[in-house]
C-alpha positions, 0 to 999 in steps of 0.5 A, spaced: 761 923 279 760 928 273 754 930 270 750 926 275 754 919 272 759 915 275 766 916 273 772 920 274 772 925 279 777 930 275 781 929 269 785 925 273 787 919 269 787 923 263 792 928 265 798 925 261 794 922 256 794 915 253 801 912 254 806 912 249 809 905 246 815 905 250 811 907 257 807 901 255 812 897 254 816 898 260 809 897 264 808 891 260 814 888 262 813 889 269 806 886 269 808 880 265 814 879 270 810 880 276 816 882 280 820 889 281 826 890 276 831 895 275 832 900 270 838 897 267 834 890 267 828 893 263 833 897 258 837 891 257 830 887 255 827 892 252 833 894 247 833 901 250 838 906 252 839 906 260 838 914 259 831 913 255 829 908 260 831 912 266 827 918 264 821 914 262 821 911 269 821 918 273 815 920 269 811 914 270 813 914 278 811 922 277 804 919 274 803 915 280 804 908 276 810 906 279 813 905 286 821 905 288 823 899 291 829 898 296 836 900 293 840 893 292 847 894 293 852 891 288 859 890 287 861 895 283 857 902 281 851 905 284 846 901 288 840 898 283 833 901 284 828 896 283 821 899 280 814 896 281 807 897 278 804 901 283 797 897 286 794 904 287 796 907 280 790 904 276 783 901 277 778 898 273 771 895 274 770 888 271 763 885 270 761 877 269 755 876 266 753 868 267 748 863 266 745 864 274 750 869 277 753 876 276 759 878 279 762 886 279 769 887 282 774 893 282 781 891 281 787 894 282 793 895 277 797 889 280 790 884 279 788 884 286 781 885 287 779 890 292 771 890 292 766 885 290 759 884 290 754 879 286 747 877 285 744 870 283 738 869 278 734 864 274 736 867 268 740 874 266 735 879 263 738 886 260 734 890 265 736 886 271 744 886 269 744 893 268 741 895 274 745 891 278 751 894 275 749 901 276 747 900 283 754 896 284 758 901 281 755 906 286 756 901 292 763 900 291 765 907 289 762 909 296 767 905 299 773 909 296 776 916 297 776 920 291 783 919 290 782 912 288 775 913 284 779 918 279 784 913 277 778 908 275 780 907 267 773 903 265 769 898 266 770 891 262 764 886 261 765 879 260 759 875 257 758 869 253 758 869 246 751 870 243 748 869 249 741 870 246 742 863 243 742 859 250 737 853 248 735 852 255 730 858 255 723 856 252 716 859 252 715 866 254 722 867 257 725 865 250 722 872 247 724 876 252 731 873 252 732 875 245 733 882 247 740 881 249 741 880 241 739 888 240 743 890 246 748 896 245 753 895 252 756 902 251 750 906 250 746 902 256 752 904 261 752 911 258 746 912 262 749 912 268 756 912 268 762 916 264 767 910 264 769 907 258 766 900 256 770 894 254 766 888 252 769 881 251 767 874 251 767 871 258 771 865 256 776 869 253 776 873 259 778 867 263 783 865 259 786 872 259 786 872 267 790 866 268 795 868 263 796 875 266 795 873 274 795 866 274 800 860 271 800 863 264 807 865 265 810 858 266 808 856 259 809 858 252 803 854 249 797 852 252 790 850 252 785 853 257 779 850 260 774 854 264 768 850 267 762 854 268 755 854 267 757 852 260 764 850 259 769 854 255 776 856 254 782 859 250 788 858 247 795 861 248 800 861 243 807 864 244 806 867 251 800 870 247 792 870 248 790 868 241 784 872 240 780 870 233 776 873 228 770 874 233 774 876 239 774 868 241 780 865 244 778 859 242 770 856 242 773 850 246 766 848 249 764 847 242 768 841 241 765 835 239 764 829 243 760 822 242 755 819 247 755 811 249 750 811 244 754 814 238 750 820 238 754 827 237 754 832 242 758 838 244 763 839 250 758 844 253 753 838 254 757 833 258 762 837 261 759 843 264 756 845 271 749 846 268 749 838 267 750 837 275 745 842 276 740 838 272 742 832 275 740 835 282 734 837 280 732 830 277 734 828 284 729 833 288 735 837 291 735 844 290 741 846 286 741 854 288 747 852 293 752 851 287 751 858 284 750 862 291 756 859 294 761 857 289 766 856 294 763 851 298 759 845 295 759 841 302 752 840 302 751 837 295 758 833 296 755 826 295 752 828 288 758 830 285 762 824 284 759 822 278 759 829 275 767 829 276 768 822 273 764 824 267 767 831 266 774 829 267 773 823 261 770 828 257 776 833 258 781 828 257 778 827 250 778 834 249 785 836 251 787 831 246 783 833 240 786 840 241 793 838 242 792 834 235 791 841 232 797 845 236 802 841 240 801 844 246 805 843 252 800 844 257 792 844 259 790 848 264 783 847 268 779 852 272 772 853 274 767 856 278 767 851 283 771 850 290 778 849 290 778 841 292 773 840 286 778 843 281 784 839 284 780 832 284 777 834 277 784 835 274 787 829 278 782 825 274 783 828 268 791 826 268 788 819 270 784 818 264 789 821 259 793 815 261 788 811 258 787 815 251 790 813 245 795 818 244 798 815 237 801 821 233 801 826 239 805 828 245 801 828 251 801 835 254 801 836 262 795 837 265 795 843 270 791 846 275 789 854 273 789 858 280 785 864 278 778 861 280 771 863 280 773 870 279 777 869 272 772 872 268 771 878 272 778 879 273 779 878 265 774 883 264 777 888 268 784 887 265 781 890 258 780 897 260 787 897 263 790 894 257 787 899 252 790 905 256 796 902 259 799 896 257 801 893 250 796 888 247 798 881 248 795 879 241 801 883 238 806 879 242 810 880 248 814 873 248 820 878 247 819 881 254 
């Protein structure tokens, strides 16, 4: 701690300052490939001289950001030495603020979650969320040695766009909920932490997590749907999470849908977990389990089939809608639910796609996202790391 606040224990992370472009480029290439690469391969792909790359790699290794692998003997010349990101080289906190729950995790340089805590609530209020964050930082930090703590580079916060507009909050609570509109996240966190703060739309964060640590490297252009309390998503174009004018990678939850009676609706009204929650309440079934145990819905399993069916139909129509604008090669689907639910949902979407009118379109592949429930918090945690160590993907990394 410094000055009574949670933060780096010494200059630690800042000893070498902000990484320069070539350092970021090489680190980004290793991150993007998800595997060790030799200096020769890095030099060839980056368009830099072997000598320049060798100097940079030695510096990054000295700074604790890279690890040497076992030398690989070739037919001619010296053995090549693969270099990889050092998992313990950098850490970052990621906070997801959701409709019914919040998650706080500590992630390492390679995207692995080292520690995680969560909380549930009737609805999120600023005071409760920041207290959860404060106590969570203290709790998680107490489990790690000082060497780890001084390599934590910041806090990323994933939160829904214009949270205060959630229309399911009524009565007295509505006025209290409006307090989100005036929240200055950095100012609030500064009350108990010296760490840098990065705020991102929660759906954009989930898309970023899939792109960086999931199946993103398999496709050049794809649309991504994340089904949480409210469905959202993002778009990836030319290997880049495209963040729009207001930082949204794609407000896919706002896509229009039409009810059987011809009423206009948004995708969030028909393909979100809050729809399932409402139905459980109507049936007299406690819905808390779907938030408290998002990896196991066994106790409410018999009520889920109708929800999967309707959600799959709507996602199939939404997939074709986004493909009418951009010729995506794939649609990735993930969510805050058990993996068996995700698998079944994706299979249903594939079946419904076969019955849709695809005139003028090339139907995309429908694929399973594989980051899962932590996608929003992991995407949030990637913000501080990218800001200080990697190249901004919105600038384009297709060449690497």
